Structure formats: C-alpha cells, structure tokens
C-alpha positions in Angstrom: 31.8 36.0 59.9 31.0 34.0 63.1 27.9 32.5 61.5 29.9 31.4 58.4 32.6 29.9 60.6 30.0 28.1 62.8 28.1 26.8 59.7 31.4 25.8 58.0 30.6 28.0 55.0 34.0 29.5 54.5 37.0 28.0 52.7 40.5 29.3 53.3 42.7 29.1 50.2 46.4 29.7 50.9 48.7 30.4 47.9 51.7 28.5 48.8 52.6 25.0 50.1 52.3 24.2 53.8 56.1 24.0 54.0 56.4 27.6 52.7 53.8 29.2 55.0 54.6 28.9 58.7 51.6 27.9 60.8 52.2 30.7 63.2 51.8 33.3 60.4 48.3 31.9 59.5 45.4 33.7 61.4 43.9 31.4 64.1 40.5 31.5 62.5 41.8 29.5 59.5 42.3 26.5 61.8 38.5 26.2 62.1 38.0 26.4 58.3 38.4 24.0 55.4 41.9 25.0 54.3 43.3 24.3 50.8 46.9 25.0 50.0 47.7 25.9 46.3 51.5 25.5 46.0 51.3 26.6 42.4 47.9 28.3 41.8 48.3 28.3 38.0 48.9 24.5 37.8 47.4 23.0 41.0 44.5 21.0 39.6 44.0 19.0 42.7 43.5 22.1 44.9 41.2 23.6 42.3 39.1 20.4 42.3 38.9 20.5 46.1 37.7 24.1 46.0 35.1 23.2 43.4 33.9 20.2 45.5 33.6 22.3 48.7 31.7 25.0 46.9 29.2 22.4 45.5 28.7 21.0 49.0 28.2 24.4 50.5 25.6 25.4 47.9 
C-alpha cells in the first residue's frame, strides 16, 4: 500500500458527491490519492472518463 501511494498508483473513487460525504469521514490516506467523486455512478460519464484516463496513465 505504501509503495502504491508513494508511486501514485491508486485511485480513490467515492460514490457520492463531495457535498454528501463529509471530509472528516474520508480516511486520511485518500487525501494523498487521485480522488474521483461519482455523484451518480450509473450516469456520471465525466467521472468514468476520469477513471479511464487515470488508469491509462498508470499503465
């Protein structure tokens, strides 16, 4: 885990908007990761494109 965090190889995906998920409820390690919020995971095309792009960059 430490290696992946240091090498920026993890992506945090949070199902919910930033307004719905209080920052104090998010584990501290997520602050060091690329974090994508999916307000509506079934219809959030922008978030899914971001995930896809980050996965391509990490490969």
